[in-house]
KOLGUBA-820182 format. One record per residue: x, y, z of N, C-alpha, C in turn; residue in three letters. Coordinates in pm, whole numbers, plus 50000, padded with zeros to 5 digits. Layout:
<recs>
  n_px  n_py  n_pz ca_px ca_py ca_pz  c_px  c_py  c_pz res
     X     Y     Z     X     Y     Z     X     Y     Z ALA
...
</recs>
This chain:
<recs>
  n_px  n_py  n_pz ca_px ca_py ca_pz  c_px  c_py  c_pz res
 41379 92444 25483 41348 92334 25452 41228 92303 25572 MET
 41092 92312 25572 40972 92282 25645 41025 92164 25679 LEU
 40988 92102 25869 40903 92000 25876 40812 91932 25823 LYS
 40805 91832 25783 40693 91727 25735 40566 91757 25835 LYS
 40587 91803 25991 40522 91810 26069 40503 91932 26101 THR
 40505 92048 26018 40458 92174 26035 40308 92152 25992 ALA
 40265 92293 26069 40097 92305 26086 40113 92294 25876 SER
 39923 92327 25886 39977 92252 25732 39918 92418 25681 LEU
 39867 92523 25777 39857 92664 25784 40006 92733 25761 LEU
 40108 92618 25798 40240 92785 25785 40235 92775 25644 VAL
 40248 92675 25516 40283 92676 25409 40166 92754 25293 LEU
 40068 92832 25346 39991 92944 25242 40099 93093 25337 PRO
 40068 93082 25542 40171 93221 25548 40230 93251 25472 LEU
 40414 93135 25459 40502 93111 25369 40476 93192 25296 LEU
 40418 93149 25204 40454 93217 25077 40376 93293 25051 ALA
 40280 93346 25124 40285 93525 25171 40323 93560 25171 LEU
 40462 93570 25278 40518 93661 25340 40663 93610 25187 ALA
 40673 93519 25194 40806 93556 25051 40737 93650 24954 LEU
 40613 93601 24905 40583 93709 24816 40610 93794 24800 ALA
 40565 93898 24969 40504 94030 25013 40677 94072 24988 ALA
 40830 93983 25002 40941 94041 25079 40995 94031 24898 CYS
 40905 93939 24771 40971 93994 24617 40882 94004 24582 ASP
 40824 94148 24603 40754 94202 24520 40835 94321 24495 GLY
 40753 94393 24347 40790 94541 24373 40898 94617 24451 VAL
 40982 94611 24452 41062 94731 24530 41152 94651 24676 GLY
 41067 94484 24720 41141 94435 24774 41272 94314 24762 GLY
 41297 94308 24789 41382 94215 24765 41384 94075 24881 ASN
 41428 93963 24830 41398 93848 24897 41568 93828 24971 ASP
 41555 93788 25087 41691 93838 25123 41765 93685 25072 PRO
 41769 93617 25012 41903 93500 24968 41931 93598 24802 LEU
 41786 93600 24699 41813 93678 24580 41957 93815 24642 LYS
 41893 93886 24709 41971 93985 24768 42136 93952 24803 SER
 42111 93834 24843 42244 93801 24912 42378 93785 24811 ALA
 42231 93661 24667 42353 93632 24557 42368 93763 24482 VAL
 42287 93851 24485 42307 93979 24401 42457 94043 24460 VAL
 42492 94075 24578 42569 94106 24674 42668 94087 24647 GLU
 42649 93895 24635 42837 93867 24614 42868 93871 24492 ASN
 42755 93855 24358 42847 93844 24234 42872 94032 24273 TYR
 42824 94089 24291 42885 94212 24320 43019 94236 24387 ALA
 43068 94194 24430 43156 94156 24488 43220 94106 24417 ALA
 43216 93973 24357 43258 93911 24294 43379 93946 24131 GLY
 43287 94034 24108 43280 94114 24001 43402 94219 24033 ALA
 43415 94278 24104 43512 94377 24195 43645 94278 24212 HIS
 43627 94176 24314 43714 94089 24280 43806 94050 24152 SER
 43732 94015 24046 43766 93987 23930 43842 94075 23852 SER
 43763 94192 23819 43862 94285 23764 43956 94347 23869 TYR
 43944 94350 23980 44040 94390 24071 44199 94280 24055 ALA
 44155 94147 24053 44242 94064 23990 44347 94095 23790 ARG
 44238 94107 23753 44265 94132 23624 44325 94248 23602 SER
 44335 94384 23630 44386 94515 23685 44508 94479 23707 LEU
 44555 94420 23793 44668 94327 23853 44752 94310 23788 ALA
 44751 94191 23704 44810 94139 23627 44805 94229 23493 SER
 44718 94321 23456 44741 94442 23364 44907 94526 23378 ALA
 44853 94561 23485 44980 94675 23553 45071 94575 23540 TRP
 45114 94458 23597 45246 94394 23556 45285 94368 23401 ALA
 45142 94325 23312 45261 94357 23181 45234 94447 23151 LEU
 45210 94542 23158 45205 94717 23169 45381 94719 23172 ASP
 45433 94648 23287 45554 94648 23385 45654 94612 23243 ASP
 45621 94519 23240 45694 94387 23152 45715 94415 23027 ALA
 45632 94493 22963 45634 94595 22820 45709 94742 22849 ILE
 45721 94833 22955 45771 94880 22991 45971 94823 22978 ASP
 45956 94758 23059 46102 94736 23038 46162 94673 22940 ARG
 46111 94572 22857 46093 94550 22721 46128 94678 22637 PHE
 46088 94759 22646 46054 94900 22514 46220 94964 22587 LEU
 46272 94995 22705 46376 95018 22709 46505 94976 22753 ALA
 46516 94813 22714 46587 94779 22656 46599 94643 22595 ALA
 46503 94637 22473 46472 94536 22402 46557 94447 22355 PRO
 46541 94316 22430 46611 94165 22371 46498 94067 22376 SER
 46538 93973 22341 46455 93835 22358 46396 93792 22448 GLN
 46483 93824 22549 46417 93703 22697 46325 93858 22732 PRO
 46304 93958 22745 46263 94084 22842 46098 94025 22704 ARG
 46129 94081 22580 46015 94062 22509 45948 93882 22548 LEU
 46028 93767 22548 45909 93678 22628 45854 93696 22743 ASP
 45956 93764 22849 45862 93809 22962 45729 93909 22962 ALA
 45756 93953 22830 45631 94038 22812 45532 93943 22768 ALA
 45574 93873 22687 45464 93728 22594 45413 93696 22721 LYS
 45462 93627 22822 45421 93544 22959 45371 93628 23014 HIS
 45360 93745 23039 45272 93857 23125 45167 93883 23099 ALA
 45202 93865 22901 45030 93843 22859 44955 93728 22851 TRP
 44988 93602 22834 44901 93545 22886 44920 93529 22986 LEU
 44925 93539 23090 44923 93566 23259 44792 93627 23250 ARG
 44777 93723 23275 44682 93863 23295 44573 93860 23138 ALA
 44622 93754 23036 44416 93745 22962 44416 93585 23045 ARG
 44436 93561 23095 44339 93452 23203 44262 93523 23294 ASP
 44366 93591 23349 44229 93666 23448 44135 93736 23390 ASP
 44176 93846 23292 44031 93872 23200 43921 93765 23158 TYR
 44000 93676 23102 43880 93600 23039 43776 93591 23120 GLY
 43746 93547 23262 43671 93479 23353 43623 93606 23408 VAL
 43594 93732 23316 43508 93890 23398 43446 93923 23278 THR
 43454 93800 23137 43388 93866 23020 43205 93764 23045 GLU
 43221 93758 23209 43091 93700 23228 43033 93807 23282 ILE
 43031 93921 23348 42993 94029 23322 42956 94099 23203 TYR
 42859 94078 23111 42866 94139 23060 42689 94104 22991 ARG
 42674 94169 22841 42549 94135 22802 42417 94214 22884 PHE
 42455 94315 22953 42328 94325 23003 42340 94486 23025 TYR
 42413 94575 22902 42410 94731 22970 42494 94754 23092 ASP
 42633 94692 23116 42658 94691 23253 42787 94832 23184 GLY
 42859 94814 23293 42919 94913 23253 43081 94932 23150 PRO
 43076 94803 23142 43230 94686 23044 43110 94754 22918 ILE
 42942 94725 22864 42937 94751 22721 42820 94766 22732 ASP
 42836 94897 22766 42661 95013 22706 42680 95063 22656 ASN
 42587 95131 22566 42618 95179 22445 42690 95310 22455 GLU
 42643 95396 22579 42688 95500 22552 42842 95513 22605 ALA
 42934 95443 22705 43091 95452 22724 43135 95313 22747 ASP
 43055 95167 22770 43176 95095 22778 43265 95033 22669 GLY
 43388 95023 22777 43468 95012 22679 43520 94908 22631 PRO
 43457 94799 22621 43461 94685 22576 43522 94636 22432 GLU
 43453 94732 22342 43555 94738 22217 43719 94781 22197 GLY
 43676 94884 22344 43787 94937 22306 43960 94840 22392 LEU
 43881 94701 22420 43958 94613 22592 43990 94487 22482 ILE
 43905 94433 22369 43859 94286 22379 43844 94321 22227 ASN
 43827 94406 22142 43744 94389 22014 43855 94323 21941 ALA
 43785 94184 21830 43805 94122 21735 43725 94028 21617 TRP
 43764 93998 21536 43896 93948 21462 43980 94110 21457 PRO
 44062 94088 21432 44162 94230 21388 44255 94211 21268 LEU
 44265 94305 21214 44316 94330 21037 44446 94370 21062 ASP
 44503 94265 21063 44673 94329 21168 44718 94416 21054 GLU
 44699 94475 20877 44700 94545 20833 44663 94658 20916 ALA
 44611 94709 20950 44530 94823 21002 44640 94898 21137 TYR
 44726 94775 21196 44810 94831 21275 44950 94825 21235 ILE
 45015 94736 21167 45155 94735 21117 45155 94656 21002 ASP
 45269 94623 20930 45346 94575 20813 45285 94395 20809 TYR
 45236 94363 20750 45205 94244 20728 45278 94107 20672 VAL
 45251 94055 20617 45352 93954 20499 45323 93978 20346 ASP
 45378 94025 20277 45394 94073 20168 45326 94276 20091 GLY
 45366 94315 20190 45283 94480 20294 45353 94599 20387 ASP
 45494 94590 20367 45547 94611 20442 45585 94772 20512 PRO
 45468 94808 20407 45431 94936 20476 45264 94982 20484 ASN
 45253 94855 20528 45108 94858 20610 45096 94929 20762 ALA
 44973 94972 20745 44935 95045 20922 45003 95156 20946 GLY
 44946 95149 21042 44966 95309 21124 45100 95299 21151 VAL
 45165 95203 21168 45284 95246 21286 45380 95282 21110 ILE
 45337 95227 21037 45426 95319 20899 45369 95391 20782 ASN
 45315 95481 20839 45252 95584 20772 45253 95753 20874 LYS
 45414 95704 20909 45429 95883 20956 45389 95985 20904 PRO
 45387 96024 20762 45341 96124 20734 45197 96144 20764 GLY
 45072 96026 20776 44968 96032 20772 44866 96080 20948 GLU
 45035 96002 21008 45016 95970 21162 45118 96069 21272 PHE
 45163 96146 21235 45289 96175 21282 45282 96151 21435 PRO
 45191 96148 21493 45179 96121 21667 45074 96062 21675 VAL
 45158 95907 21780 45071 95794 21817 45066 95857 21975 ILE
 44963 95824 22034 44916 95884 22112 44780 95782 22176 ASP
 44708 95848 22281 44633 95754 22323 44478 95803 22297 ALA
 44484 95956 22231 44319 95978 22110 44359 95954 22009 ALA
 44471 95929 21965 44465 95855 21782 44404 95740 21818 LEU
 44495 95669 21907 44400 95510 21914 44298 95459 21945 LEU
 44249 95550 21987 44133 95552 22065 43994 95617 21922 VAL
 44069 95716 21861 43975 95736 21768 43993 95645 21678 SER
 44083 95588 21618 44107 95475 21532 44001 95358 21538 LEU
 43984 95334 21657 43982 95203 21692 43825 95164 21618 ASN
 43806 95063 21523 43714 95052 21480 43627 95147 21391 GLU
 43719 95241 21342 43692 95288 21253 43696 95261 21121 GLU
 43583 95289 21092 43522 95235 20897 43497 95082 20895 GLY
 43512 95023 21045 43509 94879 21029 43537 94794 21151 GLY
 43426 94677 21138 43486 94591 21302 43621 94560 21299 GLU
 43688 94505 21209 43844 94492 21206 43883 94575 21219 GLU
 43859 94686 21205 43981 94763 21225 44024 94817 21357 ASN
 44076 94723 21422 44109 94729 21586 44252 94798 21600 VAL
 44269 94859 21731 44351 94943 21717 44436 94978 21876 SER
 44329 94902 21921 44364 94900 22079 44298 94766 22123 THR
 44372 94743 22294 44324 94620 22354 44400 94520 22336 GLY
 44393 94401 22425 44476 94280 22428 44511 94222 22294 TRP
 44446 94284 22184 44472 94169 22058 44563 94259 21981 HIS
 44550 94387 21996 44662 94437 21913 44787 94451 22064 ALA
 44792 94426 22125 44884 94427 22210 44944 94295 22184 ILE
 44915 94206 22182 44966 94036 22097 44986 94059 21991 GLU
 44911 94080 21934 44963 94138 21794 45116 94189 21782 PHE
 45131 94309 21864 45240 94342 21859 45340 94357 21888 LEU
 45320 94198 21979 45427 94105 22086 45461 94024 22021 LEU
 45384 93935 21932 45384 93760 21878 45413 93791 21702 TRP
 45346 93910 21648 45294 93940 21493 45252 93852 21451 GLY
 45260 93847 21287 45105 93775 21247 45186 93631 21276 GLN
 45078 93537 21259 45081 93358 21311 45087 93339 21165 ASP
 45190 93288 21131 45201 93195 20993 45252 93073 21006 LEU
 45289 93042 21136 45324 92946 21170 45244 92807 21199 ASN
 45216 92721 21095 45089 92608 21133 45124 92502 21282 ALA
 45223 92552 21326 45258 92456 21436 45298 92508 21529 ASP
 45267 92697 21570 45271 92748 21638 45241 92889 21661 GLY
 45314 92992 21742 45216 93097 21770 45271 93199 21652 PRO
 45268 93309 21612 45355 93436 21543 45496 93450 21632 GLY
 45598 93526 21547 45731 93489 21518 45763 93631 21505 TYR
 45745 93748 21607 45801 93928 21564 45928 93919 21604 ARG
 46073 93942 21545 46173 93980 21547 46204 94055 21671 PRO
 46266 94107 21749 46328 94188 21856 46318 94284 21789 VAL
 46399 94357 21631 46498 94405 21580 46375 94474 21534 GLU
 46259 94426 21536 46135 94537 21502 46078 94652 21616 ASP
 46204 94629 21748 46200 94751 21808 46368 94805 21814 TYR
 46402 94772 21804 46577 94843 21781 46652 94875 21589 THR
 46640 94822 21521 46700 94872 21394 46535 94832 21279 VAL
 46533 94790 21300 46355 94701 21204 46359 94850 21127 ASN
 46307 94905 20988 46216 95038 20984 46094 95096 21153 ASP
 46089 95207 21144 45973 95262 21199 45985 95174 21370 ASN
 46120 95119 21396 46097 95124 21547 46080 95148 21665 ALA
 46139 95325 21675 46066 95388 21780 45911 95402 21799 GLY
 45851 95421 21667 45701 95405 21630 45602 95283 21686 ARG
 45690 95208 21690 45596 95035 21709 45660 94991 21868 ARG
 45793 95097 21964 45752 95087 22087 45657 95219 22105 GLY
 45607 95299 22123 45547 95362 22104 45423 95316 22088 THR
 45400 95271 21992 45193 95199 21993 45188 95158 22098 TYR
 45303 94989 22077 45277 94923 22214 45263 94979 22343 LEU
 45366 95115 22429 45393 95120 22530 45224 95198 22540 ALA
 45124 95270 22462 45001 95335 22422 44935 95249 22467 VAL
 44950 95133 22373 44835 95042 22368 44811 94974 22499 ALA
 44896 94945 22580 44888 94923 22703 44843 94971 22836 SER
 44908 95087 22800 44848 95202 22903 44737 95197 22899 ASP
 44693 95168 22764 44506 95215 22762 44420 95120 22839 LEU
 44499 94998 22801 44430 94891 22877 44436 94915 23035 LEU
 44553 94917 23078 44522 94955 23215 44412 95054 23243 VAL
 44423 95147 23207 44286 95311 23217 44150 95159 23204 THR
 44115 95166 23127 44028 95107 23091 43973 94985 23179 HIS
 44103 94869 23240 44045 94781 23367 43999 94847 23464 LEU
 44085 94966 23490 44085 95068 23620 43930 95120 23607 GLN
 43901 95138 23529 43796 95196 23516 43629 95121 23543 GLN
 43697 94920 23518 43615 94834 23587 43588 94812 23714 MET
 43707 94850 23737 43736 94789 23904 43699 94893 23963 ALA
 43701 95049 23894 43608 95122 23997 43468 95141 24018 ASP
 43400 95088 23876 43306 95062 23874 43221 94950 23974 ALA
 43286 94858 23965 43268 94778 24080 43319 94707 24220 TRP
 43347 94856 24223 43454 94910 24373 43342 94872 24496 ALA
 43353 94872 24627 43229 94893 24693 43209 95024 24769 PRO
 43136 95037 24826 43158 95185 24987 43253 95318 24813 GLY
 43122 95262 24766 43117 95432 24663 42999 95455 24600 ALA
 42972 95573 24528 42845 95574 24473 42903 95539 24307 ASP
 42875 95457 24240 42929 95393 24118 42791 95271 24068 ASN
 42878 95204 23968 42768 95149 23932 42700 95006 24008 TYR
 42823 94950 24074 42813 94894 24203 42674 94949 24285 ARG
 42668 94990 24343 42586 95103 24464 42452 95108 24361 SER
 42449 95096 24245 42349 95131 24205 42240 94965 24143 ARG
 42382 94895 24161 42369 94807 24078 42265 94657 24230 PHE
 42322 94700 24337 42244 94620 24430 42123 94650 24517 VAL
 42102 94762 24478 41992 94868 24478 41867 94871 24407 ALA
 41876 94776 24310 41799 94739 24195 41703 94648 24283 LYS
 41549 94645 24258 41464 94550 24256 41606 94403 24242 ASN
 41553 94275 24307 41641 94171 24317 41583 94095 24216 SER
 41491 94116 24184 41391 93997 24052 41563 94050 23933 ASN
 41538 94196 23883 41556 94291 23805 41811 94235 23801 GLU
 41827 94278 23938 41988 94231 23924 41972 94093 23862 ALA
 41889 94010 23913 41899 93877 23880 41831 93838 23694 LEU
 41745 93887 23643 41775 93932 23557 41897 93924 23434 ASN
 41990 93998 23516 42130 94106 23432 42235 93988 23425 ASN
 42205 93938 23599 42295 93792 23619 42248 93669 23515 ILE
 42147 93620 23495 42096 93528 23485 42169 93516 23269 PHE
 42114 93642 23260 42173 93691 23119 42280 93639 23083 THR
 42383 93710 23143 42525 93675 23156 42592 93589 23124 GLY
 42567 93484 23224 42538 93368 23186 42523 93283 23044 ILE
 42392 93318 23046 42346 93273 22910 42347 93293 22819 GLY
 42394 93431 22783 42438 93479 22649 42630 93425 22611 GLU
 42674 93393 22732 42805 93354 22701 42807 93246 22650 MET
 42690 93139 22752 42732 92969 22740 42686 92982 22545 SER
 42563 93040 22505 42548 92980 22380 42616 93115 22253 ARG
 42525 93255 22262 42577 93368 22193 42658 93358 22188 GLY
 42786 93372 22245 42928 93429 22212 42992 93341 22249 GLU
 42998 93237 22318 43093 93140 22351 43089 93008 22222 LEU
 43014 92993 22251 42937 92837 22188 42945 92915 22017 ALA
 42856 93031 22067 42843 93109 21903 42940 93139 21791 GLY
 42970 93294 21823 43053 93381 21799 43219 93337 21787 GLU
 43285 93260 21949 43434 93206 21947 43460 93074 21901 ARG
 43324 92997 21913 43407 92866 21857 43304 92829 21720 MET
 43165 92835 21740 43110 92778 21615 43098 92853 21485 THR
 43174 92988 21458 43157 93064 21330 43340 93023 21300 VAL
 43443 92976 21378 43586 92929 21357 43536 92772 21302 ALA
 43482 92717 21368 43508 92593 21349 43456 92570 21213 TYR
 43288 92593 21181 43243 92624 21009 43374 92683 20913 GLU
 43405 92810 20983 43473 92876 20825 43609 92851 20825 GLN
 43660 92745 20908 43756 92687 20909 43900 92787 20871 ARG
 43894 92851 20981 43993 92998 20948 44051 93059 21074 SER
 44174 93045 21090 44218 93143 21188 44162 93291 21232 GLN
 44163 93336 21081 44114 93484 21168 43952 93519 21209 GLU
 43932 93379 21260 43831 93372 21325 43845 93325 21486 TYR
 43967 93329 21508 43961 93270 21631 44003 93378 21722 GLU
 44040 93359 21839 44037 93509 21921 44173 93550 21874 GLN
 44210 93468 22001 44354 93491 22044 44499 93452 21902 SER
 44472 93456 21808 44549 93363 21676 44671 93436 21667 SER
 44749 93582 21743 44868 93562 21679 44959 93496 21839 PHE
 44933 93513 21953 44982 93404 22061 44975 93257 22096 SER
 44844 93166 22015 44710 93041 21998 44719 93020 22115 ASP
 44658 93176 22219 44621 93119 22315 44489 93082 22364 ASN
 44376 93068 22206 44268 93087 22181 44185 93003 22288 THR
 44260 92865 22316 44183 92762 22372 44196 92788 22543 THR
 44273 92819 22588 44262 92888 22702 44147 93026 22726 ALA
 44121 93092 22649 44041 93176 22627 43939 93121 22660 ASP
 43941 92973 22547 43759 92921 22567 43745 92906 22748 ILE
 43904 92868 22789 43841 92759 22992 43781 92858 23036 ILE
 43897 92988 23016 43869 93115 23112 43678 93143 23080 ALA
 43641 93157 22967 43481 93209 22978 43430 93120 23066 ASN
 43439 92996 22978 43326 92845 23070 43356 92841 23195 ALA
 43459 92867 23212 43465 92904 23401 43439 93024 23443 LEU
 43397 93109 23368 43365 93225 23418 43187 93218 23501 GLY
 43078 93147 23321 42976 93111 23384 42988 93044 23525 VAL
 43092 92910 23529 43052 92811 23645 43100 92893 23781 GLN
 43179 92996 23774 43163 93099 23879 43091 93146 23933 ARG
 43011 93252 23859 42844 93284 23902 42780 93213 23907 VAL
 42785 93069 23868 42656 92995 23907 42657 92925 24038 TYR
 42812 92907 24059 42864 92799 24208 42845 92954 24299 LEU
 42856 93111 24256 42900 93200 24393 43031 93222 24415 GLY
 43153 93152 24341 43286 93117 24383 43371 93216 24313 HIS
 43422 93301 24327 43442 93455 24270 43658 93377 24292 TYR
 43716 93291 24332 43842 93291 24379 43855 93304 24546 GLY
 43905 93445 24529 43915 93484 24765 43724 93537 24732 ASP
 43633 93547 24668 43519 93633 24712 43458 93478 24651 VAL
 43349 93429 24769 43243 93321 24763 43157 93385 24907 SER
 43047 93373 24818 42907 93342 24924 42746 93253 24795 GLY
 42631 93257 24861 42552 93213 24754 42544 93257 24617 PRO
 42558 93149 24582 42511 93186 24380 42394 93180 24359 GLY
 42388 93169 24222 42247 93134 24123 42234 93001 24178 VAL
 42331 92899 24143 42301 92745 24231 42171 92764 24345 MET
 42244 92868 24460 42148 92836 24572 42005 92877 24566 ASP
 42001 92957 24438 41889 93028 24443 41795 92892 24367 LEU
 41832 92850 24269 41745 92707 24230 41734 92602 24292 VAL
 41853 92568 24370 41814 92482 24452 41709 92458 24583 ALA
 41700 92619 24601 41556 92630 24710 41444 92643 24651 ALA
 41406 92583 24539 41264 92593 24448 41295 92428 24376 LYS
 41405 92432 24343 41415 92246 24279 41598 92233 24296 ASP
 41599 92098 24389 41747 92076 24393 41804 92024 24277 PRO
 41720 91925 24180 41747 91842 24092 41802 91943 23975 PHE
 41675 92028 23973 41756 92166 23889 41866 92168 23870 LEU
 41866 92204 24002 41986 92305 24035 42130 92168 24031 ALA
 42137 92032 24059 42261 91983 24097 42274 91939 23921 ASP
 42152 91958 23839 42191 91887 23705 42298 92044 23583 SER
 42208 92124 23689 42260 92244 23615 42461 92283 23633 LEU
 42491 92235 23751 42613 92223 23772 42683 92134 23746 ALA
 42613 92029 23705 42679 91903 23652 42707 91905 23498 ASP
 42616 92010 23458 42608 92049 23308 42705 92118 23284 GLU
 42730 92273 23371 42833 92381 23373 42978 92324 23372 ILE
 43022 92210 23473 43139 92154 23511 43145 92081 23386 ASN
 43068 91946 23275 43089 91924 23174 43156 92086 23100 ARG
 43094 92153 23060 43151 92227 22977 43277 92262 22974 SER
 43277 92305 23121 43416 92317 23119 43548 92249 23157 VAL
 43463 92046 23119 43603 91995 23137 43628 91991 22961 VAL
 43460 91947 22908 43524 91977 22742 43607 92077 22684 LEU
 43544 92221 22731 43636 92338 22681 43842 92295 22741 ALA
 43859 92234 22835 43975 92173 22870 43995 92051 22797 ARG
 43928 92019 22702 43983 91920 22630 44040 91905 22480 ALA
 43990 92086 22459 44040 92081 22301 44120 92096 22336 ILE
 44252 92062 22179 44395 92025 22182 44406 92175 22159 PRO
 44542 92199 22214 44604 92337 22121 44701 92316 22031 ALA
 44766 92366 21925 44686 92530 21930 44521 92503 21819 PRO
 44442 92602 21862 44371 92578 21826 44309 92592 21653 PHE
 44475 92704 21618 44432 92706 21462 44436 92574 21386 ASP
 44452 92474 21434 44551 92306 21406 44415 92248 21351 ARG
 44305 92292 21489 44178 92200 21407 44076 92293 21325 LEU
 44100 92408 21236 44093 92466 21109 44094 92435 20986 LEU
 44243 92374 21020 44232 92346 20839 44181 92340 20816 THR
 44114 92316 20613 44060 92248 20556 44101 92116 20538 GLN
 44143 92033 20573 44247 91916 20541 44156 91810 20634 GLY
 44130 91881 20795 44118 91758 20867 43949 91782 20833 LEU
 43928 91682 20880 43775 91602 20849 43705 91600 20997 PRO
 43553 91621 21015 43494 91655 21127 43504 91556 21221 ASP
 43548 91463 21190 43542 91338 21292 43661 91308 21288 SER
 43776 91437 21313 43922 91420 21367 43962 91439 21529 ASN
 43983 91415 21565 43938 91416 21737 43982 91562 21839 HIS
 43990 91636 21741 44036 91815 21802 43898 91869 21720 GLY
 43848 91849 21603 43755 91894 21580 43582 91866 21672 ARG
 43634 91737 21700 43514 91696 21750 43485 91714 21859 ARG
 43597 91769 21928 43693 91772 22115 43557 91946 22084 ALA
 43589 91964 21938 43554 92149 22018 43399 92160 21936 VAL
 43339 92036 21864 43239 92072 21871 43088 91968 22025 LEU
 43197 91923 22031 43125 91822 22158 43126 91949 22227 ASP
 43207 92025 22293 43254 92168 22412 43078 92252 22327 ALA
 43088 92262 22151 42991 92408 22152 42855 92292 22197 ILE
 42798 92164 22162 42653 92125 22215 42717 92126 22372 VAL
 42752 92096 22402 42747 92075 22564 42666 92250 22633 ALA
 42816 92317 22560 42791 92472 22594 42604 92518 22572 LEU
 42545 92451 22428 42397 92548 22399 42318 92460 22498 GLU
 42376 92306 22529 42245 92223 22612 42234 92277 22745 ASN
 42377 92366 22823 42340 92422 22894 42250 92549 22921 GLN
 42279 92596 22787 42181 92804 22804 42036 92754 22812 THR
 41986 92606 22746 41838 92590 22766 41858 92553 22888 ASP
 41862 92492 22981 41884 92413 23140 41882 92590 23225 THR
 41994 92665 23166 42010 92813 23255 41864 92869 23242 ILE
 41803 92887 23096 41671 92970 23089 41556 92898 23171 VAL
 41550 92798 23146 41440 92662 23294 41511 92740 23443 ARG
 41570 92726 23475 41602 92755 23577 41611 92876 23642 ALA
 41621 92960 23502 41583 93120 23558 41416 93101 23623 ALA
 41393 93042 23530 41198 93092 23548 41186 92982 23625 GLN
 41259 92916 23725 41198 92826 23844 41234 92917 23892 GLU
 41263 93027 23908 41320 93112 24036 41223 93239 23994 VAL
 41116 93227 23920 41017 93375 23862 41118 93508 23768 GLY
 41232 93422 23680 41295 93497 23580 41285 93469 23445 ILE
 41255 93580 23361 41227 93475 23230 41379 93618 23141 ALA
 41426 93502 23074 41545 93569 22995 41499 93503 22871 ILE
 41596 93604 22790 41638 93573 22634 41739 93568 22559 SER
 41787 93432 22572 41935 93477 22468 41909 93431 22355 VAL
 42021 93488 22281 42012 93437 22199 42105 93281 22132 SER
</recs>
């Protein structure tokens, strides 16, 4: 900040200098620092997600080697822990980056939902449903098959990723008061137990493979997406960053993940329906927005979007920080399990449904402020 006693000539000279630094092909130092810290945070986040996915893979291998209830429970616990680590990485989407570019982004292979359970395995009323129970049609279950089948013929035909693994661990959620229950016998003596185990092992290996790709894409010191991202004009990179937090706040989290389920009143539209982990998913996504705004990514910390906004309008920066924190607090206030809030019998005045709506409204409101904050630092974004 300039001292009040500074010469009046300093102001126009400073403005000209900043404009020169931030012109096409140039980078303002603070903007560049925010972009660099974001890239470091992305790698740190994906590295942590990859590590917990490896732990999940190990737990699944141990279970399949000698199926038992304790080992199945351990695999479920590992899935829940790994899911939290993945949830905060979803903020690195919505701008054609390595996770979701149209050419080869693996997001649909990692996290597609909702999932038609009958596409993979038996369901209530149809014991012969799914790839697992069709050895004649699908004699070999391997990575190539599962990738080729993912979303083939319909968006709900999900064969890979978090929710395929979730379904294979928990089974259908037919319990109004808790998650699904898949018996250990599905992996020992029940029909097609061996094929089911193969499917689970392959799906888990694929998840690790795809998360490794994301960690590699953001790794430092390599000729990869990260090196190209930080080499961009800072305004272009910041457009991506602002778009990511804006789209996650409203279009994705408030919209697809919350409003649709809230209005349709169906657990088919909640994200982690088999494990009843949906509320934790919502919290993790909201935390992802906060991480990028503050610039604090766990073990990586530095200048964030808030620092840019504060340099232009401290009041706006603080206001947006408060709004984002409020959305996190309101997400944490949503009672679990989420599907209990979707039943037809609950009025919208119900405490739980009101909590969902409050979080939706907060996320929508903060998105408007994100757009204004972007404009304040010279970035024009459009969010759904």
